[in-house]
N, C-alpha and C positions, 0 to 999 in steps of 0.2 A: 376331726373337728366338725362340729355340727353346724350346718347352715340353717339359719332360721329366717323366717319372713314374718315380721311383726305387722299386724293390722294397724294402719294409722287411725288415730282418733280424729274425727271430724272437728274442724274449727267451730267453736261455739260462739255465735253472735249474741244470743240471749238465752236465758235459762227458762224454758217453758215450764208451766206448772205440771204437777204429776197428773192432774185430771186431764189436761190437754194431751199429754203423752199417751195416756191410756186410751183416750177417745180416738186419737189418730192411729194408734196401733190396731184397734179393732176395725177401723175404716180400711186400713191397709190390708189386713187379712181378708176382709170381705171382698175387696177389689181383686186381690190376687186369686182368690178362689173362683170368682166370676170369670176372671181371665182364663184360668185353667179349664173351666167348664165350657168356655167358648172356643177352645182349641182342641184339635185331635192329636193323638200320639204321633201321627204322621207329620204334623206341622213342626215338630221339634227337629226332624232330620235335616242335616245340612244339605245344600244343593248337590254337593258331590261327596261321596263317602265310599269306603271299601269295606266289604264284608267277607270274612272267611268262615266257612261252615265245614266242620270236620265230621267225617263218617265215623260211626261208632266201631267200625271194624279196624280202625287205625290203632297202631301200637301206641301205648302211653308215652314211650320214649320219643317216638317221632312227633307226637302232638306237642310235647314240650319244646322241641327244637323249632317247630313251626311258630308257636307263640312268641318265642324269644327272637327269632329271625324277623318277625313282622312287628315287633314292638308292641304286642297286645297282651292283655292279662286274662282274657276270657274269649270263648267262642261258642256259638250254638253247635249242638250236636244233631246229626241227621242219621236216622236208621234207614239205610237203603233197602232193607228187606221189607219194611212196612211202608216206606215212603212217607215217614212222619218225623216231625220234630221230636227230639229225644232228650231235651234239657240243655243246660249250659255247662260247659267245662270251665272251671275257675281254679284259682290257686288253692281253694279249699279241697278240691279233689286230689291234688298232689300231696297236700298235707295228710289227707286220709290214707293215701297209699303209703306214705312214710310211716304213719302210725301203725299200719297193718304189718309192714315188713320189720319194723322195729320190735313188734310183739312176736313176730314169727320169723326170726333170722334164718331158720332152716329152709325157708321158702324163697330166700333172696335170689337164688339162681334162676327163678322163674320170671323175674321182673322184666327182662328184655322181651318176653313173649306175652306180656300182659296187654290186653286191648281195652279200649275205652268202654266197650259194652259191658265190661265187668266191674265198672265203678260202683254200681249199686250193690253188687255182691260184697265189695270191700266195705261199704258203709254198714251193711248188716253184720259183717264179721267182727267189726270193732264196736258194735253196739249202738250205731246211729240209726235214727229213723231216716228212710230214704227221702231225699229232697223232692218236694212236690214239683212236677213239671208245669210251671206257671207261664202263661203267655197272654197276649192281648192282641186284638185285631187293630191294625194301624189306624182305622177310622173311628175307633172308640174315643170317647172324650178323654182328654189328657188327665182331667181330674180323676176319672174312674181308674185309669191306668196307674196313677200314683197311689190311689187307695189299695189297689190290688197288690202293688209292689210292697207297700207297707205291711199289709196283712200277711204276706208270704215271708216277711223279714228278709227279703232279697235286696241286693244293692243294684240290681239291673233287671230288666224284663224284656224278653224278645217280642218283636212284632211279627205275628204269624197271619198271613193271608191264606185264602183258599182258592185254587184254580178250579172253577166249575167245569171247564172243558176237559181237563186231564184228571179231575177228581183227586187232587193231591194238594198237600199243604205247601206253602211257599214261605221260607224264612226271609223276611224283608230286611230287618235290622234288629239292633238291640238298643233299648233306651237305658241310660244309666242315671243315677241320682244326680251326678254332676251335670250331665247334659241338660236335664230338666231344670235344675236350679239356675244354671247359666242362662237358659232360655227365658226364665222368669226375670232374672236380673237385667237382661238386655232389653226386654220388651214391656216390663211393667214398672212404670215410674213410681208407683205407690210404695215400692220397696224403700224409698227414701224416708217414708213415714214410720219405719220400724225402729223406733228410738229407745225402746226399753232395753236396759242392760241384760246380759245373759243371766245374771243372778236372779232376776225377777221372772224369767221365762220357764223355769223348771224343766230345762232340757239338758241332756247330757248325763254323764255319770261322774260323781264326785266322791264316792266312797267305795272301798274295796277294789280300787283300780289295780289290775295286775301289772306288775313292773318287772324289769330285769336290769342287770348291770352289764357293763362292757365285758366282764369276765364270765358271764353266764354262758354255758354251752348252748349252741343253736338248737340242739334237740330239745332242751328244756323249754326254750321259748316256743318251739313248735307244739309241744304238749300244752302250753298255756293258751296258744291261739286256738287249739282244738277244744280244750276243756271249757274255756270261757266263751267260745263261739264269737270271737272278735277278729278283726282284720289287722290289728296292730297292737304292739306292746311298747309303752314308753320305756326308755332306757334312762335310768337315773344314777346319780352317784350316792355315796354313803349318807349324804345330807338331804337326799330327796330332790336335788337340783336336776332339772331336765338336761340330758346330754344328747339324746338322739331318740329315734324311734325305729323299731324293727317291724316291718310290714309283712303280711302274708306273701306278697309278690316277691319279697326278697328271697323267699325260699326257692323260687324258680331259678334264680341265679346260682344258688348253692348247689342244686342237684343237676344242673345242666350237663356237666361233663362226667360220664361214668356212673352217674345216678346214685345218690344216697350214700356216698362214701366219705363225705366231709362234714357230717352232722355233729362231730365233736369239736368243730371250730368254735371259738368264742364269738360272741356277738361283735366284739370289737374287730376281730379278724374278718368276720363276714361282711361287715359294713365297708371295710376297705375294698372289697370286691364289687361293691355296688356300682351300677351304671352311672356314667357321667351325666346322664339325663335326669337323675334324681333332683327334684326341685327344692329340697330342703324341708324343714319342719315348720309348719305354720303354727304360730302361738298367738294367744290372746289372753286377756284377763277376764274375770267375770263382770267387769265394768264395761267391756266392749258391747256394742250394739249390733243388731242384725242388719241395720242399714249399711254399716261399714263392712260387715262380713259379706253381705250380698254383693257389694261393690268389688270386694276382693275376688269373689267367685266369678264375677263378670270378666275380670282382667287376668286371673291366674288359675291354673289347674291345681286345685287343692281337693283333698279327700276327707280331711278331718282337721280339727283344731285342738291343739293341746293347751289346756287352760293352766296358766302358771300365776304365781303371785309376783309381787314387785321384786323379789329376790331370785326369781327363776325357778322356784320350787313347784313341783307338780301339784296341781289341785284337782284336775279332772280331764275329761275328754268330751268333745262334742263332735259327732259325726254328721255327715251330710244327711243321713237318714233321720237323725234327730231334728235337723232343721226342716227337712221336707215334711215330717210328721207334724211339726209345730205349725207350719204354714197351712196345712190342710185341716188340722184338728185342734190347734192350740186356742186358748182363751174360751172357746165355746165348743165343747165336744158334741153338741147337738146340732151343729151346722147342717142345714138341709142338704141332702145329696142331690 
């Protein structure tokens, strides 16, 4: 059974004119951008946090156990030979490994000996361009850090400092889209002025949305995640009504025990093994507004919104990346840097 969290529609005391809404929307975006330019990436970090950094010599199998045991879905990588940051380990890396061994079943016996420093070789073997190792200094403007994240098409960006005394890099933390948007929602009151509905913002995807059903084998969904370069696949019934969503992080749960031997499970069977900490599927309509969405981000941990119609039929997807890009570049792509 799918758990959904519906974004509440704010009470309407009066109906402002379209011109006023447009004006306030532009004012809000300008204020949010000035806010981001006045803060550093470091300002987003909580007072207390934990950071796990994994050495690239670590076995892939062990890295997966570490992520699951600590309830995290990504970690910075460190090359101890060069004493340098070596990129981020994410669920996409495990999906790439699955793709590789699914294409080369004769090499499956080597999987327990595969280390993290070979992930880039896996990317090349399955025809992917190696992911750029993007990072930002913690005292860089938050606005610039967001632009760099958007340009890299990443969902998170590491903060890397440099120790002048020891002449080595220091991995300070990792900023996520969610953390940045929550920071904005908590500290920028102008988000309440973002009253234009989603349908007028031109954000998200509403055509050719990849979907699956409860009977679709997990391996087929993994192929979709990889080929579409997305982090989730909506699960619908024969009428197109949303039933659930399968996320790239769900793959970690499937492959944690004995690795890659349960990929023929159906999506329905896989979802039954999902962690109790799963918060459900956040839905909205194209009539919902960014002010209510930002308020939901302030109160709840969401990673995307599934757009449905009044009958629950899938219409599209809006990711946090879509929202962040709109806040920085929407309405006026010539916004001064």
